[in-house]
C-alpha positions as CSV (number, residue, x, y, z in Angstrom):
1,X,7.9,20.9,24.4
2,X,6.3,22.7,21.4
3,X,3.0,20.9,20.5
4,X,4.0,20.7,16.8
5,X,7.3,19.0,17.6
6,X,5.5,16.6,19.9
7,X,3.0,15.8,17.1
8,X,5.8,15.2,14.6
9,X,7.6,12.9,17.0
10,X,4.3,10.9,17.7
11,X,3.5,10.6,14.0
12,X,7.0,9.6,13.1
13,X,7.1,7.0,15.7
14,X,3.7,5.7,14.6
15,X,4.9,5.4,11.0
16,X,8.1,3.7,12.1
17,X,6.4,1.2,14.3
18,X,3.7,0.3,11.7
19,X,6.4,-0.2,9.1
20,X,8.3,-2.5,11.5
21,X,5.3,-4.8,11.5
22,X,6.0,-5.3,7.8
23,X,9.7,-5.9,8.0
24,X,9.4,-9.6,7.3
25,X,8.0,-9.0,3.8
26,X,10.2,-10.3,1.0
27,X,9.4,-7.2,-1.0
28,X,9.1,-3.4,-0.2
29,X,5.8,-2.3,1.4
30,X,5.1,-0.1,-1.6
31,X,5.5,-3.1,-3.9
32,X,3.1,-5.0,-1.6
33,X,0.6,-2.3,-2.1
34,X,0.7,-2.8,-5.8
35,X,0.3,-6.6,-5.3
36,X,-2.7,-6.1,-3.1
37,X,-4.4,-4.1,-5.8
38,X,-3.8,-6.6,-8.6
39,X,-4.6,-9.6,-6.5
40,X,-7.6,-8.4,-4.4
41,X,-9.4,-6.1,-6.8
42,X,-11.4,-7.3,-9.7
43,X,-10.3,-6.3,-13.2
44,X,-7.1,-5.9,-15.2
45,X,-4.6,-3.1,-14.5
46,X,-2.2,-1.2,-16.7
47,X,0.8,0.6,-15.2
48,X,-1.0,3.9,-15.7
49,X,-4.1,2.6,-13.8
50,X,-1.9,1.4,-11.0
51,X,-0.1,4.8,-10.8
52,X,-3.4,6.6,-10.5
53,X,-4.8,4.1,-7.9
54,X,-1.7,4.4,-5.7
55,X,-1.3,8.1,-6.3
56,X,2.3,7.8,-7.5
57,X,4.3,8.5,-10.7
58,X,4.4,6.2,-13.6
59,X,8.2,5.8,-13.3
60,X,7.7,4.6,-9.8
61,X,5.2,2.0,-10.9
62,X,7.5,1.0,-13.7
63,X,10.3,0.4,-11.1
64,X,7.9,-1.7,-9.0
65,X,6.8,-3.7,-11.9
66,X,10.4,-4.4,-13.0
67,X,11.3,-5.5,-9.4
68,X,8.2,-7.6,-9.0
69,X,8.6,-9.3,-12.4
70,X,12.3,-10.1,-11.6
71,X,11.2,-11.7,-8.3
72,X,8.4,-13.6,-10.2
73,X,5.5,-12.0,-8.4
74,X,4.0,-10.6,-11.6
75,X,4.0,-11.1,-15.3
76,X,3.1,-8.9,-18.2
77,X,0.2,-9.7,-20.4
78,X,0.4,-7.7,-23.6
79,X,-2.7,-6.2,-25.2
80,X,-3.9,-7.9,-28.4
81,X,-5.1,-4.5,-29.7
82,X,-1.9,-2.5,-28.9
83,X,1.2,-4.6,-28.6
84,X,3.0,-1.8,-26.7
85,X,0.4,-1.9,-23.8
86,X,0.3,-4.5,-21.2
87,X,-1.6,-5.6,-18.1
88,X,0.1,-6.5,-14.9
89,X,-0.9,-10.0,-13.8
90,X,-0.2,-11.6,-10.5
91,X,1.5,-15.0,-10.3
92,X,0.5,-17.8,-7.8
93,X,3.6,-16.7,-5.8
94,X,2.0,-13.2,-5.5
95,X,-1.4,-14.6,-4.5
96,X,0.2,-16.7,-1.7
97,X,2.1,-13.7,-0.4
98,X,-0.9,-11.4,-0.4
99,X,-2.9,-14.1,1.4
100,X,-0.2,-14.6,4.1
101,X,0.3,-10.9,4.5
102,X,-3.5,-10.3,4.9
103,X,-3.6,-12.9,7.7
104,X,-0.7,-11.3,9.5
105,X,-2.1,-7.8,9.1
106,X,-5.5,-8.9,10.3
107,X,-4.0,-10.4,13.5
108,X,-2.2,-7.1,14.1
109,X,-5.3,-5.1,13.6
110,X,-7.4,-7.4,15.8
111,X,-4.7,-7.0,18.5
112,X,-4.8,-3.2,18.2
113,X,-8.6,-3.1,18.4
114,X,-8.5,-5.4,21.5
115,X,-5.9,-3.2,23.2
116,X,-7.5,0.2,22.3
117,X,-11.1,-1.0,22.7
118,X,-13.6,-0.9,19.8
119,X,-14.7,2.7,20.2
120,X,-11.1,4.1,20.3
121,X,-10.2,1.8,17.4
122,X,-13.1,3.1,15.3
123,X,-12.2,6.7,16.2
124,X,-8.6,6.1,15.3
125,X,-9.6,4.8,11.8
126,X,-11.9,7.7,11.3
127,X,-9.3,10.3,12.3
128,X,-6.7,8.6,10.1
129,X,-9.1,8.5,7.1
130,X,-9.8,12.2,7.6
131,X,-6.1,12.9,8.0
132,X,-5.2,11.1,4.8
133,X,-7.7,13.2,2.9
134,X,-6.2,16.4,4.3
135,X,-2.7,15.3,3.6
136,X,-3.6,14.5,0.1
137,X,-5.1,17.9,-0.4
138,X,-2.1,19.6,1.2
139,X,0.2,18.2,-1.5
140,X,-1.2,20.7,-4.0
141,X,-1.2,23.6,-1.6
142,X,1.9,25.8,-1.1
143,X,1.7,26.0,2.7
């Protein structure tokens, strides 16, 4: 089998299996990413700030905000200076979901580290971090 086909199969399976661990979330994983930012990071976030942090378009963030507001995970806090601008604020429901999700994710990662061993686990994280940087840079290249 061609090494690139093999690599594609391995990476696809890894992504699929990792996403399967998140299948019990009541919201989409990408929406969970947005909640993690507004709950766990200090500060107040506008839609533009969230789009930049997540590396996605403003229309995608707008869709996430709309869905999360409808499900009562966030609320909009309008700016006193500019009534058109708003900050995305987590509700208590969002905070509880982030806490529960963090506990579950931590259990999964502890298990992964135990099964791989600490050295292999650290190497995996390092390689994935480097790979993320390369993939981000590739988006702008016409390969």
